[in-house]
N, C-alpha and C positions, 0 to 999 in steps of 0.2 A: 504494500500500500504506500502511496506517495503522499506527501504533504502533511505529515504527522507533526506533532508538537515538537519533538526533539529535532527533527529535520528542519521545521520552519524556523526554529530559534538558532539553528547552526550549531547545535550541541551534538557532537559526535561521540560523546562519552558512552562507553559500554558499562554495563553493570549498574550498581546502585549508587545513589548519592550517599556519601559517607561523611561522618563528622571529621573535622580537622583536629586530630589529637594533639598536634604540635602547638596550636594557637588557641587560647581560650576565646569563647564567643565575645565576651566583654571583659574588661579589666576587673580584677578581683575587688577593687574599690567600688565597683558598680554592681556588686552582688549583695543580696540580702539573705539572711538565714531562711531556710525552708521551714515550713511548719512541721507539725506532728511527727513524722516518721524519721526525721534525721536524714533526709535525702541529700543533704549537702547544700551548697550555695546555689541560690536561684539567680541567674543573670538578670540584671535590670535591662530595660529597653532604653538605650541611650538616645535614640532619635525617634520618639513615638509619632505615629501618623494619626490623622483625624478619622475616627471610626464612625462618626455620625452618618455618613452615607450608607454604611453597611447596616446600621440600626434601622434606617428607613427602608432599605431595599437590599435583601441578601445578595441580589445579583449585581449590586454596584461594585463588586470586586473587580470586574473587568469591564472596560468600555467597548464600544462597537468596533473600533479599530483593532484592539487586541484580539477580540473574538475572530475577526476576519484573518488577521495575521497568523493566529494559531489554528486556523481551519476548523473552527468549532461551530456547532449549532448555537442559537441563542440560549442563554441560561434559563432554567426553569425553576422558579422558587417553590418551596414546599415547606409547610409547617408540620413538624412531627408531633406526636402525641404528648411528648414531654415539654413542649414549648420551644424546642430548638428550631431554628430556621436553617434551611439548607438551600443552596442553589446548585443545581446539577448542570454541568456542561458536558455534552456528548461530542465526540469527534464527528465531523461532518462525513468523513469517509468510512467511519466504523462506529455505528451507534451503540455497539456493545461495550465500548470503552467510555467510561464516565469519570469525570473529576468533579468533586463536590466541595463547596465551601460550607463549613458547618459553624454556626455561631451557637455557643452553649451558654445559656443564662446561669448555669450552675457554676461556671468558672469565673466568679466575680473577683478573684484575686490574681487573675492572669496566670502566668507560668508557675506561680507558687502553688496553685491548686493542682497543676499537672505534676509538679515535683512531689507534692504530698501523696500522689497516687502511684509513685514510682514502683513500690513493692507489689502493686496489684496488677502489673502488666508484665508480659513476657519479654518485650523489647522496650528499652528506654535508652535512646542514644541522643544526647545533646548535640546540637549542630548550630549553624549560623546561616541565615538566609538574608542576603542583601543588607547586612549589618544588624539584623534583628535576631535575637536569640530564639531558638526553636528546638523541638525535640521530636525525633522519630519514635513513634510508639506502635506497638501491636498488643492488643488486649489479651486474646486467648491463645494464639499461636503465631509464630513468625511466618507470614505468608508473602514476604517480600520477593522471594524467588518465583512467585506465581503472579506477579504484577500488582500486588496490593501494597499500599503504603498510607499510613496516617502521619501527617506532619503537623504538629501543633506549633503555631507561630505566634510569638508575642508581638502584638501591634502597639500596645501600651503596657504599663506595669499592671494594669487591671483588665486588659482585654486580650483574649486569645481567639484565633480562628484556626480551626482544623481543616487542612486540605487533605481530602481523602481521594486517592487515585486507585482506580480499578481498571487495569489495562488488560484487554482481551488478548488471549493467546494468538489470535489471528492478526494482531496489530504489530507493525514494525517497531513500536516503542516497547513491546513486551520483552522482558519482564521488568523494565526499568521504571516501576511505579514511583519510587522515591525521587528519581531524577525528574520525572514529569511533575510530581507534586512540588518540587523545588522551583521549577520554571513557573508554574501557576502562582506560587507564593510570591516570587519576585515580581511578576506582572501585577499582582494585586497591590503590593507595596508601592510600586511605581505609579499605579493608577491613583491610589489614595493620596499620594504626595502631589498629584496634579501633573505628573510628568509624562503621562502616556500620550 
């Protein structure tokens, strides 16, 4: 299949997006203690973005130009039973591949809440996306080799958006779910900064 997200963005990287173990996401001085379970230092968001557009419209993560450049169908908003809002984007050339932005009203303390749940997930890998602290998580089993990735991105110290990638096996981006999630997160941050 041609015209997929990693191809459209000029990313030729094979495999998964991986944390940079040599460089911390933010300086230690910009960390705060994690709550409850002693999960370690929670990185602060050094350059927060305005999340108001996402609060008004979960599909404000990407603008029309980005949707075209990434070869996507228009985002479809959906409210889940627990009050979370998601926006699903499907690849135009492969509608079985979906990337969603999930806003969770229960994560009111930003990445601190994600770090507090560290022991309840099977994958917890801190990383950095466009200067924002983030964490790759997998709740029940590690499915990254099957095209799945959950990337929790700190937009402010109190706001997190989860980018969920589900890459179909028939897609040229398979199994690089985390690389795709990172591209979407970078595009969202650029858009929220007004730079798209």
